[in-house]
Wavefront OBJ file of the C-alpha trace (Angstrom):
o trace
v 9.987 -29.468 21.919
v 7.941 -30.870 23.142
v 4.315 -31.786 21.281
v 1.510 -30.033 21.776
v -1.434 -32.156 20.653
v -3.328 -30.642 17.607
v -6.922 -30.576 19.078
v -5.431 -28.938 22.192
v -3.728 -26.052 19.598
v -7.229 -25.568 18.122
v -9.388 -25.031 21.673
v -6.691 -22.865 22.616
v -7.660 -20.929 19.526
v -11.460 -21.121 19.802
v -11.914 -20.348 23.360
v -9.440 -17.317 22.866
v -12.442 -14.619 23.413
v -13.568 -16.271 26.397
v -10.854 -15.687 28.686
v -10.819 -13.553 31.053
v -9.139 -10.154 32.046
v -9.345 -7.303 33.894
v -11.424 -4.307 32.397
v -12.507 -4.321 28.548
v -12.206 -1.486 25.871
v -15.288 -1.645 23.420
v -15.263 0.187 20.332
v -18.397 0.981 18.179
v -17.152 2.782 14.810
v -17.416 1.466 11.050
v -14.157 3.196 11.052
v -11.273 1.168 10.506
v -8.529 3.487 12.138
v -11.294 3.422 15.562
v -11.580 -0.262 16.111
v -7.313 0.363 15.575
v -6.371 3.402 17.805
v -8.795 1.409 20.530
v -6.696 -1.637 20.327
v -3.843 -0.510 20.290
v -5.012 1.243 23.033
v -6.314 -1.473 25.154
v -3.350 -3.863 24.761
v -0.543 -0.713 25.678
v -3.047 -0.245 29.038
v -3.659 -4.095 29.771
v -7.500 -4.391 29.154
v -9.436 -6.737 27.185
v -10.437 -5.933 23.516
v -13.872 -6.205 21.992
v -16.255 -4.247 18.777
v -18.851 -3.771 16.768
v -19.165 -5.588 13.147
v -22.910 -4.815 12.636
v -25.730 -2.631 14.324
v -27.247 -6.758 14.946
v -24.143 -7.323 16.670
v -24.473 -4.540 19.229
v -26.703 -7.204 20.795
v -25.080 -9.897 20.813
v -21.771 -8.070 22.295
v -23.229 -7.925 26.164
v -22.846 -11.703 26.251
v -18.593 -11.615 25.910
v -18.512 -9.053 28.584
v -17.954 -9.248 32.005
v -20.565 -7.027 34.450
v -17.240 -6.840 36.697
v -15.517 -5.322 34.362
v -15.316 -1.119 33.825
v -16.235 -1.408 30.190
v -15.025 2.444 28.543
v -17.208 2.380 25.366
v -15.129 4.361 22.135
v -17.874 5.410 19.884
v -17.731 7.128 16.554
v -18.830 10.665 16.264
v -19.667 10.143 13.018
v -19.849 6.715 12.235
v -21.381 4.469 14.899
v -22.702 1.228 15.113
v -25.486 2.385 17.292
v -26.200 5.383 18.893
v -25.557 6.159 22.607
v -24.480 2.616 23.411
v -22.344 3.416 26.523
v -26.185 4.162 27.568
v -27.501 0.763 26.754
v -24.735 -0.975 28.482
v -25.621 0.991 31.554
v -28.915 0.266 31.084
v -28.667 -3.858 31.572
v -26.428 -2.756 34.389
v -23.148 -2.361 33.228
v -20.337 -0.522 34.812
v -20.264 2.146 31.956
v -17.235 5.201 30.982
v -17.556 6.797 27.359
v -14.743 8.354 24.774
v -16.288 9.423 21.685
v -13.802 11.136 18.706
v -13.266 10.098 15.347
v -10.464 9.544 13.061
v -7.264 11.249 13.226
v -8.767 13.002 16.449
v -9.552 9.532 18.241
v -6.208 8.037 17.384
v -4.586 11.326 18.819
v -6.879 11.472 21.859
v -6.221 7.595 23.315
v -2.387 8.631 22.670
v -2.587 11.567 25.068
v -4.499 9.271 27.143
v -2.154 6.045 26.598
v 0.843 7.493 29.030
v 3.546 6.521 26.542
v 6.964 8.116 24.963
v 7.395 5.643 22.567
v 5.122 5.393 18.849
v 5.245 4.271 15.643
v 3.895 6.574 13.072
v 2.073 5.035 9.493
v 0.655 6.706 6.655
v -3.619 5.967 7.652
v -3.518 5.565 3.887
v -1.884 1.973 4.026
v -3.911 -0.006 6.323
v -1.985 -2.774 5.828
v 1.110 -0.780 7.648
v -0.683 -0.670 11.031
v -1.692 -3.824 11.449
v 2.179 -4.824 10.311
v 3.280 -3.010 13.433
v 0.710 -3.861 15.526
v 2.351 -6.570 17.355
v 5.531 -5.216 17.610
v 3.695 -1.828 19.097
v 2.495 -3.832 21.769
v 5.092 -5.791 22.719
v 7.089 -2.291 23.235
v 4.526 -0.376 24.641
v 4.303 1.703 21.505
v 1.561 3.845 20.309
v 0.689 4.215 16.608
v -0.213 7.547 15.569
v -1.648 8.121 11.882
v 0.366 11.200 10.236
v 0.648 12.634 6.267
v 0.554 16.128 5.178
v -2.700 17.164 6.171
v -2.300 16.262 10.245
v 1.379 16.448 10.876
v 1.139 19.746 13.116
v -1.277 17.633 15.607
v 1.287 14.928 16.012
v 3.907 17.390 16.415
v 1.991 18.456 18.983
v 1.277 14.940 20.692
v 4.877 14.050 20.330
v 5.591 17.463 22.406
v 3.258 16.858 24.619
v 3.769 13.327 25.545
v 7.771 13.726 25.320
v 8.314 11.698 22.859
v 11.669 9.354 23.498
v 11.132 6.001 20.366
v 9.771 7.283 17.558
v 9.475 4.914 14.284
v 8.420 5.974 10.723
v 6.942 2.460 8.993
v 6.764 2.734 5.800
v 5.995 5.191 2.933
v 4.967 8.566 4.385
v 4.476 12.011 3.160
v 7.652 14.144 2.689
v 6.409 16.534 5.258
v 6.067 14.090 7.621
v 9.698 12.518 7.680
v 10.934 16.521 7.394
v 8.668 17.613 10.734
v 9.515 14.475 12.522
v 13.215 15.117 12.162
v 13.936 16.071 15.537
v 12.997 12.794 17.209
v 16.112 11.153 14.836
v 13.415 8.544 13.938
v 14.561 5.234 13.073
v 12.880 4.680 9.885
v 11.686 1.681 7.613
v 10.921 1.978 4.190
v 12.170 -1.028 1.974
v 10.159 0.235 -1.357
v 7.134 -3.343 -0.697
v 4.764 -4.063 2.313
v 6.636 -7.604 2.068
v 10.101 -6.387 2.792
v 8.867 -3.753 5.535
v 6.728 -6.559 7.081
v 9.117 -8.741 7.264
v 11.515 -6.653 8.606
v 9.730 -5.637 11.632
v 9.006 -9.490 12.568
v 12.281 -9.452 12.847
v 12.468 -6.541 15.894
v 10.033 -8.058 17.222
v 11.697 -11.527 17.450
v 14.598 -9.963 18.844
v 13.280 -9.003 21.881
v 10.683 -12.029 21.840
v 11.813 -15.237 19.787
v 8.899 -17.320 18.659
v 8.382 -20.633 16.485
v 4.572 -18.394 15.772
v 2.958 -16.457 13.632
v -0.317 -14.950 12.919
v -0.824 -15.649 8.483
v -3.023 -12.382 7.051
v -3.573 -10.304 3.820
v -3.187 -7.261 6.086
v -6.425 -6.247 5.146
v -8.469 -7.174 7.855
v -8.762 -6.636 12.042
v -9.564 -9.395 14.528
v -9.040 -9.806 17.749
v -6.441 -12.213 18.317
v -4.269 -10.013 15.610
v -4.157 -7.485 18.885
v -3.945 -10.426 21.692
v -2.182 -13.394 20.492
v 1.310 -11.930 21.026
v 2.856 -13.089 17.420
v 3.810 -11.493 14.659
v 1.464 -10.935 11.669
v 3.341 -11.924 8.278
v 1.675 -11.460 5.123
v 1.411 -14.295 2.884
v 0.190 -12.670 -0.254
v -3.849 -13.508 -1.615
v -2.934 -15.576 -4.370
v 0.670 -16.196 -4.502
v 3.235 -16.286 -1.328
v 6.151 -14.301 -2.675
v 9.865 -15.829 -2.458
v 11.056 -13.655 0.068
v 8.502 -14.396 2.560
v 9.028 -18.093 2.265
v 12.497 -18.067 2.255
v 11.986 -15.734 5.568
v 9.644 -18.338 6.981
v 12.368 -21.646 6.231
v 15.237 -19.439 7.863
v 13.307 -17.896 11.082
v 12.724 -20.985 12.690
v 8.940 -20.918 12.326
v 7.385 -23.948 12.739
v 3.376 -23.089 13.627
v 1.190 -20.368 11.834
v -1.897 -19.350 13.052
v -4.379 -18.601 9.262
v -7.137 -15.753 10.438
v -10.343 -16.937 8.196
v -10.173 -18.854 5.406
v -9.723 -16.681 2.740
v -6.331 -17.168 1.887
v -5.840 -21.258 2.538
v -4.259 -21.787 -1.159
v -1.309 -19.281 -0.420
v -1.560 -20.771 3.366
v -0.748 -24.315 1.812
v 1.286 -23.145 -0.680
v 3.934 -21.605 2.096
v 2.735 -25.209 4.248
v 4.227 -27.288 1.812
v 7.345 -24.466 0.277
v 8.368 -24.177 4.079
v 7.565 -27.707 6.006
v 5.452 -25.888 8.617
v 2.259 -26.890 10.139
v -0.499 -23.845 9.792
v -3.868 -23.929 11.658
v -7.022 -22.025 10.514
v -8.398 -19.972 12.923
v -12.135 -20.014 11.255
v -14.043 -19.429 14.398
v -14.555 -18.484 17.994
v -17.097 -19.931 20.803
v -20.205 -18.558 21.481
v -21.250 -17.797 25.138
v -24.129 -19.248 27.071
v -25.500 -16.347 30.199
v -26.039 -18.195 32.720
v -24.713 -22.550 32.092
v -21.809 -23.418 33.048
v -20.944 -24.746 29.987
v -17.937 -22.761 27.840
v -19.949 -22.743 24.473
v -23.190 -23.749 22.993
v -22.576 -23.387 19.667
v -19.472 -21.765 17.158
v -19.615 -19.052 15.432
v -17.710 -16.391 12.879
v -14.953 -14.502 13.531
v -15.524 -10.727 14.157
v -13.540 -9.251 11.189
v -13.326 -5.651 9.976
v -11.859 -5.492 6.344
v -9.989 -2.034 5.615
v -10.006 -0.508 2.281
v -8.452 -2.281 0.248
v -5.019 -1.057 -1.543
v -4.508 -4.395 -3.614
v -3.490 -3.889 -7.134
v -6.061 -5.130 -9.655
v -5.290 -5.194 -13.639
v -7.671 -6.645 -16.271
v -7.027 -7.618 -20.168
v -7.993 -5.220 -22.228
v -7.899 -6.376 -25.587
v -5.348 -8.724 -27.743
v -5.144 -9.210 -31.247
v -2.603 -9.728 -34.105
v -1.887 -7.939 -36.223
v -0.634 -8.903 -39.751
v 1.427 -6.011 -41.095
v 3.850 -5.651 -37.977
v 3.611 -9.842 -37.413
v 3.086 -8.556 -33.802
v 0.778 -9.899 -30.758
v -0.916 -6.861 -29.244
v -2.133 -7.636 -25.471
v -3.625 -4.313 -23.983
v -3.560 -4.003 -19.957
v -6.066 -2.037 -17.626
v -4.661 -0.914 -14.357
v -8.284 -1.000 -12.191
v -6.783 0.696 -9.181
v -5.025 3.860 -8.895
v -1.965 2.351 -7.968
v 1.163 2.116 -9.766
v 1.712 -1.586 -10.669
v 4.812 -3.991 -11.781
v 3.893 -7.178 -13.510
v 5.335 -9.758 -16.629
v 3.336 -11.136 -19.192
v 3.785 -14.328 -20.610
v 1.353 -16.057 -23.603
v 1.054 -18.298 -25.941
v -0.995 -18.769 -28.861
v -3.046 -21.895 -29.657
v -4.742 -23.557 -32.647
v -6.698 -26.249 -30.997
v -4.860 -28.277 -28.778
v -1.479 -27.257 -30.685
v 0.808 -23.703 -29.024
v 1.663 -22.004 -32.107
v 4.332 -19.820 -30.648
v 5.003 -18.349 -26.821
v 5.730 -14.540 -26.012
v 6.326 -12.793 -23.406
v 8.227 -10.292 -20.856
v 11.673 -10.655 -20.310
v 11.902 -8.424 -17.247
v 8.809 -6.400 -15.652
v 6.914 -3.894 -16.453
v 4.531 -0.757 -14.772
v 1.855 0.337 -15.390
v 0.887 3.465 -14.017
v -2.513 4.091 -11.629
v -5.438 4.285 -14.203
v -3.395 3.848 -17.241
v -4.081 1.517 -19.967
v -0.948 0.227 -21.970
v -0.113 -2.256 -24.727
v 2.616 -4.232 -25.136
v 3.712 -5.684 -28.505
v 5.241 -8.875 -29.264
v 7.051 -10.490 -32.355
v 5.479 -13.683 -33.428
v 5.074 -15.157 -36.989
v 1.730 -17.024 -37.416
v 0.598 -15.794 -40.774
v 1.059 -19.381 -41.955
v -1.861 -20.426 -39.307
v -3.869 -17.516 -40.556
v -3.298 -18.269 -44.057
v -4.161 -21.990 -43.176
v -7.835 -20.245 -41.377
v -6.990 -21.942 -38.507
v -9.066 -20.853 -35.469
v -6.644 -19.148 -32.505
v -6.980 -18.718 -29.361
v -4.357 -17.051 -26.894
v -3.865 -17.852 -23.224
v -2.432 -14.867 -21.246
v -1.327 -15.728 -17.662
v 0.100 -12.400 -16.326
v 1.965 -12.048 -12.338
v 1.432 -8.525 -10.646
v 1.950 -6.815 -7.669
v 3.126 -3.771 -5.998
v 6.593 -4.005 -6.302
v 8.940 -5.710 -9.004
v 10.044 -8.308 -6.229
v 6.719 -9.397 -5.044
v 4.097 -9.970 -7.883
v 1.994 -11.786 -5.240
v -1.146 -11.426 -7.704
v -2.084 -12.913 -11.502
v -4.147 -12.402 -14.195
v -5.093 -15.762 -16.264
v -7.677 -15.634 -19.158
v -8.086 -17.876 -22.737
v -9.562 -15.311 -24.747
v -10.120 -15.599 -28.970
v -7.211 -14.140 -31.099
v -8.472 -10.619 -33.036
v -6.394 -10.433 -36.240
v -5.604 -7.542 -37.752
v -3.606 -5.423 -40.476
v -2.499 -2.268 -39.438
v 0.347 0.156 -39.730
v 0.312 2.290 -37.235
v 2.673 5.412 -38.633
v 2.527 7.661 -35.480
v 6.074 8.818 -34.748
v 6.923 10.712 -31.679
v 10.422 12.722 -30.319
v 10.904 13.670 -26.913
v 13.267 17.052 -27.758
v 13.781 18.129 -23.596
v 12.225 18.206 -19.844
v 11.216 20.912 -17.940
v 10.357 21.321 -14.097
v 8.366 24.391 -12.967
v 8.755 24.536 -9.014
v 6.244 27.076 -8.730
v 3.204 24.675 -9.661
v 5.499 21.225 -8.911
v 5.155 19.989 -12.100
v 7.247 17.598 -14.833
v 6.974 19.017 -18.707
v 7.966 16.436 -21.092
v 7.764 18.101 -24.439
v 7.249 15.496 -27.088
v 6.487 16.133 -30.859
v 4.419 14.274 -33.021
v 6.459 13.649 -36.353
v 3.901 11.994 -38.442
v 1.644 13.226 -40.456
v -1.416 11.000 -37.876
v -2.726 11.998 -34.883
v -1.071 10.287 -31.822
v -2.058 8.876 -28.594
v 0.983 9.568 -26.028
v 1.838 8.559 -22.308
v 4.920 9.362 -20.465
v 6.960 8.871 -17.422
v 10.605 9.634 -16.003
v 11.801 6.559 -14.403
v 14.677 6.125 -12.097
v 13.575 9.606 -10.729
v 15.847 10.334 -7.454
v 12.944 11.953 -4.568
v 14.412 11.675 -1.193
v 17.250 10.110 -1.310
v 15.588 6.721 -3.393
v 14.715 6.033 -7.302
v 10.955 5.913 -8.068
v 8.715 6.688 -11.647
v 6.548 9.600 -11.980
v 4.042 9.334 -14.693
v 1.640 10.855 -16.770
v -2.222 9.932 -14.830
v -3.573 9.466 -19.196
v -2.866 9.452 -22.556
v -2.970 12.607 -24.159
v -3.664 13.159 -27.975
v -1.373 15.038 -30.042
v -2.254 16.304 -33.351
v 0.198 16.088 -36.374
v 3.371 17.730 -36.668
v 2.031 19.576 -32.984
v 4.279 18.772 -29.812
v 2.867 18.313 -26.901
v 3.739 19.541 -23.064
v 3.308 16.437 -20.777
v 2.595 17.705 -17.290
v 3.502 15.192 -14.763
v 2.876 16.277 -11.165
v 5.686 15.604 -8.801
v 6.805 17.235 -5.400
v 10.613 17.705 -5.847
v 12.687 19.939 -3.237
v 16.167 21.703 -4.017
v 18.137 18.622 -2.871
v 15.583 16.458 -5.228
v 16.939 18.990 -8.057
v 19.959 18.122 -7.510
v 19.821 14.743 -7.596
v 18.155 14.523 -10.892
v 20.488 17.038 -12.656
v 20.114 14.479 -15.650
v 16.636 12.603 -16.090
v 14.874 9.684 -18.249
v 11.857 10.552 -20.156
v 10.430 7.451 -21.755
v 7.342 7.755 -23.909
v 4.501 5.342 -25.283
v 2.503 6.073 -28.341
v 0.094 5.492 -31.276
v -2.794 5.804 -33.222
v -4.937 3.338 -30.946
v -5.312 5.058 -27.293
v -5.735 1.035 -26.249
v -2.597 -0.031 -27.607
v 0.110 2.472 -27.301
v 2.903 0.046 -27.910
v 5.405 2.141 -29.605
v 8.174 3.327 -27.294
v 10.950 6.108 -27.198
v 13.408 7.002 -24.507
v 15.725 9.695 -23.972
v 18.509 10.864 -20.971
v 18.358 14.360 -21.425
v 19.222 17.254 -18.625
v 16.583 18.366 -16.652
v 15.709 22.326 -17.249
v 14.294 24.199 -14.168
v 11.909 26.904 -15.618
v 12.594 30.208 -13.828
v 16.060 29.167 -12.213
v 18.426 31.797 -14.351
v 16.106 34.724 -13.494
v 15.691 34.036 -9.547
v 19.181 34.041 -9.787
v 20.105 37.552 -11.434
v 16.781 39.074 -9.197
v 19.596 37.856 -6.168
v 22.175 39.253 -7.631
v 20.349 42.035 -8.510
v 19.140 42.350 -4.688
v 22.826 41.645 -3.182
v 24.181 44.404 -5.219
v 21.683 47.037 -4.831
v 22.207 45.767 -0.775
v 25.917 46.466 -1.161
v 25.513 49.833 -3.011
v 23.124 51.442 -0.340
v 25.223 49.974 2.464
v 28.392 51.731 0.534
v 26.458 54.706 0.563
v 25.095 55.057 3.239
v 28.850 54.378 4.779
v 30.344 57.224 2.395
v 27.618 59.850 3.918
v 28.640 59.143 7.559
v 32.383 59.942 6.466
v 31.850 63.228 5.041
v 29.604 64.062 7.803
l 1 2 3 4 5 6 7 8 9 10 11 12 13 14 15 16 17 18 19 20 21 22 23 24 25 26 27 28 29 30 31 32 33 34 35 36 37 38 39 40 41 42 43 44 45 46 47 48 49 50 51 52 53 54 55 56 57 58 59 60 61 62 63 64 65 66 67 68 69 70 71 72 73 74 75 76 77 78 79 80 81 82 83 84 85 86 87 88 89 90 91 92 93 94 95 96 97 98 99 100 101 102 103 104 105 106 107 108 109 110 111 112 113 114 115 116 117 118 119 120 121 122 123 124 125 126 127 128 129 130 131 132 133 134 135 136 137 138 139 140 141 142 143 144 145 146 147 148 149 150 151 152 153 154 155 156 157 158 159 160 161 162 163 164 165 166 167 168 169 170 171 172 173 174 175 176 177 178 179 180 181 182 183 184 185 186 187 188 189 190 191 192 193 194 195 196 197 198 199 200 201 202 203 204 205 206 207 208 209 210 211 212 213 214 215 216 217 218 219 220 221 222 223 224 225 226 227 228 229 230 231 232 233 234 235 236 237 238 239 240 241 242 243 244 245 246 247 248 249 250 251 252 253 254 255 256 257 258 259 260 261 262 263 264 265 266 267 268 269 270 271 272 273 274 275 276 277 278 279 280 281 282 283 284 285 286 287 288 289 290 291 292 293 294 295 296 297 298 299 300 301 302 303 304 305 306 307 308 309 310 311 312 313 314 315 316 317 318 319 320 321 322 323 324 325 326 327 328 329 330 331 332 333 334 335 336 337 338 339 340 341 342 343 344 345 346 347 348 349 350 351 352 353 354 355 356 357 358 359 360 361 362 363 364 365 366 367 368 369 370 371 372 373 374 375 376 377 378 379 380 381 382 383 384 385 386 387 388 389 390 391 392 393 394 395 396 397 398 399 400 401 402 403 404 405 406 407 408 409 410 411 412 413 414 415 416 417 418 419 420 421 422 423 424 425 426 427 428 429 430 431 432 433 434 435 436 437 438 439 440 441 442 443 444 445 446 447 448 449 450 451 452 453 454 455 456 457 458 459 460 461 462 463 464 465 466 467 468 469 470 471 472 473 474 475 476 477 478 479 480 481 482 483 484 485 486 487 488 489 490 491 492 493 494 495 496 497 498 499 500 501 502 503 504 505 506 507 508 509 510 511 512 513 514 515 516 517 518 519 520 521 522 523 524 525 526 527 528 529 530 531 532 533 534 535 536 537 538 539 540 541 542 543 544 545 546 547 548 549 550 551 552 553 554 555 556 557 558 559
């Protein structure tokens, strides 16, 4: 392979925004869905793509647009950076047409204008999925539609109107979306994590267009090159590169990576060293000088628009050593409404001397906005008797899937020493499902003489043929001697109910709401509320119909 001088590659990246093309789509919106829809639409039609990132940016944008181009201004009805920007450009001598819409409405309107029969469906709650599929959509001439249970009817109408021939559902979507689109026999890519899905869509891209260069990103921002470079986007994590990503790069003949921005230099460097590839950082663009012959006079930052973050985030909520139980107790708080998988390692030190090391042998699951305590056996009684000052090092890796723990929490804190017996004892007596309110109900009895806080979930629940965890949103106080009905919101179809005749309920409990490290687990038969009554009513109804028909037949025969 012919070597390309690094300076030429850098210049190509730097000058990419100045390349000429016929006509321009320019998005004026402070909404990522509008910018994204305009980007996909522009590339399907073979046009240049620009977007505003601030009010001040609107004054500088004209120098990036040729007056020979027809400029299509896509302006948000709700959140434009500059109101009536099409008129502003028109007064400066640009040939302008205007499209005014916002969010899902704009997404569908541009789908109707794109003139394609190929569509990719993503849930707008997961913006990184839209970033992941963008290069594949552009390569195949496909348009990306945002769909969830709230707008699935409009999406169906759009697919029908455009006589959709190819439909790909990518990543997690609402159950209603999958059900309503079965008519199109869609291909589905949902392997459980953003990284697995991302690798799978890159493989599909490379089957059509092999390449040795990828764009590196976190999937949390929009930059022009994501849509115009012609290269797939690889998610490399925000702090740690998942092993699966390293393995994919090593085995896929990738030689070059272009990192967008300089915020991910640490994982990019890690991937460079692990996979032995060359990484370039795209951190700036040329700023043109109107009327001058030079390409640019200054270098300016990239135009970046950040998507709402869906990254997991956890925090250390407390750590202590309990003399009564001889355990190190660690409380972890989930700061986001996202299910998070994690694995913790901790060590206790006296000065520089490491006394004990504890941690998880496998991964733990922390539900969204939840706080849990984790208990590890350790004998520190001698050190405490000698009145040594103790500190704890906590290192937790975590992420959205058990095989992609790509973030880390690292803290060193003083170790609090307490002496407290936790007298809580809880028992799981059964699990029910109420179809009318779509709730799973765990019956948990407090067998102790103290009040107890309880958190609960049902593990390995099969929903749409996939295992999932249904969890209580926050802990519940159960008075001594009482039984609580712990209600967990979970949609289940009759097929799902049939797939979950046996369920495993797990509860975490304790006297201290911040340290729920006691655990009880039981596999029980799932009882469906009202199922027997409904069946009886159905049987009575059928018998009534049979009797009425028999009487009518007998009367007719007598006549």
